C-alpha positions as CSV (number, residue, x, y, z in Angstrom):
1,M,17.8,-1.6,-11.6
2,T,17.4,1.8,-13.5
3,N,14.7,4.5,-14.1
4,I,13.7,3.8,-10.4
5,S,10.5,5.4,-10.0
6,L,7.7,5.9,-6.9
7,E,4.1,4.8,-8.1
8,T,0.8,6.1,-7.0
9,L,-1.7,2.9,-6.8
10,K,-5.3,4.0,-6.9
11,K,-6.4,1.7,-4.0
12,Y,-4.3,4.5,-1.8
13,K,-6.9,7.0,-2.7
14,N,-9.3,4.6,-0.2
15,E,-9.0,7.2,2.9
16,K,-10.6,4.2,5.3
17,R,-7.7,2.4,4.5
18,Y,-4.9,4.2,3.7
19,K,-3.5,7.8,5.2
20,K,-0.6,9.5,3.5
21,I,2.3,10.1,5.6
22,E,5.0,12.1,2.4
23,E,5.5,11.8,-0.8
24,G,5.0,8.1,-1.6
25,I,4.6,6.3,1.8
26,Y,1.4,5.2,3.1
27,M,0.2,3.9,6.1
28,D,-2.1,0.7,5.8
29,L,-5.1,1.6,8.6
30,K,-5.9,-1.6,9.0
31,D,-2.7,-3.8,9.7
32,E,-2.1,-3.2,13.3
33,D,1.9,-4.3,12.9
34,D,4.6,-1.5,13.2
35,A,5.8,-2.8,9.8
36,K,2.1,-1.2,8.4
37,Y,3.6,1.7,6.0
38,R,3.6,0.7,2.1
39,M,5.5,2.4,-0.7
40,T,5.3,1.4,-4.3
41,I,8.0,1.3,-6.8
42,S,8.7,0.6,-10.5
43,Y,12.3,0.0,-12.2
44,E,13.7,-1.7,-14.8
45,L,16.2,-4.5,-15.1
46,V,19.4,-3.5,-16.9
47,A,20.1,-5.1,-20.0
48,N,23.0,-7.8,-18.8
49,E,20.5,-8.9,-15.6
50,T,18.4,-11.8,-16.3
51,N,17.3,-12.5,-12.4
52,N,14.5,-10.0,-11.2
53,Q,15.6,-11.5,-7.7
54,Y,18.9,-9.5,-7.2
55,P,19.5,-6.8,-6.0
56,L,15.8,-6.5,-4.9
57,E,16.3,-9.4,-2.1
58,D,18.9,-7.2,-1.0
59,I,17.3,-3.9,-1.0
60,L,14.5,-5.5,1.1
61,D,17.2,-6.8,3.6
62,K,19.0,-3.2,3.8
63,Y,16.0,-1.4,4.3
64,L,14.0,-4.2,6.3
65,M,11.0,-4.3,4.2
66,Y,9.2,-6.9,2.4
67,V,7.0,-7.5,-0.8
68,S,3.6,-6.7,0.4
69,D,1.9,-6.8,-2.9
70,F,3.4,-8.4,-6.1
71,L,1.0,-6.3,-8.2
72,A,0.8,-8.8,-11.1
73,S,-1.9,-7.5,-12.7
74,K,0.7,-4.4,-13.7
75,N,3.7,-7.3,-14.0
76,K,3.6,-8.1,-17.7
77,A,5.1,-11.2,-19.0
78,N,8.6,-10.3,-21.0
79,S,8.4,-6.8,-20.1
80,N,11.9,-6.1,-17.8
81,T,9.7,-3.3,-15.7
82,F,8.5,-4.7,-12.6
83,I,6.3,-2.4,-10.2
84,F,5.9,-3.9,-6.1
85,E,4.5,-2.6,-3.2
86,F,6.8,-2.9,-0.3
87,G,6.1,-2.8,3.3
88,G,8.1,-2.3,6.3
89,Y,9.1,0.4,8.9
90,L,8.4,4.2,8.6
91,D,11.8,5.7,9.2
92,E,13.2,2.4,6.6
93,M,10.8,3.6,4.2
94,I,12.0,7.5,4.3
95,K,15.7,5.8,4.2
96,A,14.7,3.5,0.9
97,K,13.6,6.3,-1.1
98,E,17.4,7.3,-1.6
99,I,17.0,4.9,-4.2
100,I,14.8,6.7,-6.4
101,G,16.2,7.8,-9.7
102,K,19.4,6.2,-9.4
103,K,20.8,3.0,-10.3
104,V,20.7,-0.3,-7.9
105,F,22.8,-3.4,-8.4
106,N,25.3,-6.1,-6.9
107,R,28.4,-6.3,-7.1
108,D,31.3,-9.2,-6.4
109,I,33.9,-8.2,-4.1
110,K,37.0,-9.7,-3.0
111,G,37.0,-9.5,0.9
112,E,40.2,-9.7,2.9
113,D,40.0,-13.5,3.6
114,G,40.1,-14.1,0.3
115,K,36.4,-15.0,-0.1
116,I,34.1,-13.8,-3.0
117,Y,31.2,-11.3,-1.5
118,T,28.4,-9.5,-3.0
119,E,28.1,-5.9,-2.3
120,L,25.1,-3.5,-2.9
121,I,25.4,-0.5,-5.2
122,I,23.6,2.4,-5.4
123,E,24.8,4.9,-7.6
């Protein structure tokens, strides 16, 4: 994943539904769960990445987030650019902003036990 950037959706302008917390992070006023915060990012898959699921799934796990909106109308077929809205906890959303502008990918590493593990790399 590369060219990771924050996106501002039109729906965030609805002040009866969303409250801006800080740049790129909004609170869903209708969600009563603690994970009521939203952040939308766009990114491009790197040429050799054929699976959009990874490292996205690892990012979601690392920052305790979930995809709250797939934004099907913004994600075009045969495109390597994707836009997703994430939901999660405020403190984790703030930490997750560290990936903005960075390259994120998975790398296989050999553990001390000889097994191969996948590591999330943010550079």
